N, C-alpha and C positions, 0 to 999 in steps of 0.2 A: 163411609167408609173407615176414616181415623176413627169417629169413636164408635165404630162396631170393634177395632183392635184394640183399643184405650179397656171398652167392657172385659171382652177376652181376656186381655191380659189382666184386669184385678180379679178376674173370677180365677184364674189360674194362681194367682197371689195368694185369694184366701184358701184356696183348697192345698196349697204348698204346704203353709205354717200354719192352717187348721191338723192338716194329718200328722204331724209332729210331735211326737212324746216320747222326749229321749230319756225320762226315766221307763217307760213301761221293757218289763222283761219278756213275760208275756200275758194274753187275753184273749182268752174266747167263749164261746158263747155255746151251751147246744137248744134249739129247739126240743119242745119236752111236744111231744104229735097228739092233738087237740087239745089237746092248752090242761091237759089230766096228766102230771107225774106219779106212775106207777110206781109200787116197792120194789119191784123188780128191774124197773130200769135204770143203768149205773150211766152216769156220765160221766164218758173218761176220755184225759186230758195226758198231755206228754209234754212236760216243760226238760228245755237241758236248759243245765241252770252248771256257767260259764268258771264257778269258782267258790271257795267255801268260806270268802272274808267279806266281801262284799253283806251290807245289812240289806236287809227286804219288809219291804209291807204287800202283806196278802191280803186282798180282799175275796168275798164273793158277791159271783152279785143273780142279780133275780128280777125277772119282769114275771109282774100278776098282774089278773087285771080283779075288778070288785069280787066275781065270785068265791075269790080266795075266802074262807070263812074262816078264819086265824088270827091271828095280831102278829104270830110268833112261827118260824120253822126248825123243827131241827133238824138237821143234815148228821150222814156218817158221811167222811174224809178221811178217805184209804189212802196211803202214803207205800209205793215202792220204792228204794233207796236206788241208786246206781252201782250198790253192793246187795242187792236182793232183799237184803231186810225191809221187814213191814213195818207199819204201824194204822193205825186209823186215831181219830179224833171223833166226839163226838160233840156238834154243837148248838145252842141256840142261837136264831137270828130275831130280832123285831126287828116286826113290816111293817104296822102302824102303832101309834102311839092309846094311850090313855080312851081316849076319846073315838079311837077310832079309825085319826088320820091317817093315813098311807106315809112311810119316809120316801124321802128318794125323790126322782121325776115322773111327771105325770102328765100323760095329752088322755083327756078323755078316759076311761075309765080303766088306761093300761099305766103302769105302774113301774117304773127302774128303777132300784136300789143298788148303791155298792157297800155293802158289808165290810169292816173292821173285824179280819178275821185273825193276823195279828203281825202287832207294828214291831220294825227291829230286830225281824230272826232273820241268822245268818243259816243257811245249809252246811249241814253237816262236813257233806263229798262236793263235788263238780262232778256233772255226769247228768243222763237223762232220770226225771224221775217221774212217775207214773202217780199221778192223782187220780179219784176214781169218786163222786160224790152218788152218795144215795139219800134218798126222804130219811128222816127217823122217825115219821106220826105214828100216831097208832093209828090209825086207816090207811085201809093199801094203795089210793088213791087222792089227790091231791087234785081238786077243781083249782081249777083259776090260775095256773102255773103256765105262763107263757113259752118261757128259758131261763136258763140255771148257767154260772159259770165260775170262773176265778178267773184274776188278776191279780200281778205280781209287779211291783217298780222296786226301780232301788231306795229305800230312806233316803229323804233327802237333810 
């Protein structure tokens, strides 16, 4: 009985401390239907930015399988600012090195990669930002893309 309580307490403490992420403002990933990212499938996110003073690091998250045929991915990142203005960035993210070894963490044939988009950036306005991602590769369908998303964290 006491051992069960001790084990339960240890599991609870482990979950409590492993779920703490004080620097994260926002992180969300969207699953890609059937692991094929179509050029018409925009992944949309809404981020509430509390102020325009705090610097943030901005990351692109991608989960791909070894079926992904390229070593990089180009992404259009559409941003709608709280004041209604819009911006678009075209970004290339490397996913594998010159020898074809995938970056990020892997388990089996699935690889999770978190890639830096911008570091130490300040949002120009507080409020809700709408961010949409779409792939910008030269083909309409990208096989081997399981999910993609963004992470925004306070810069240290």
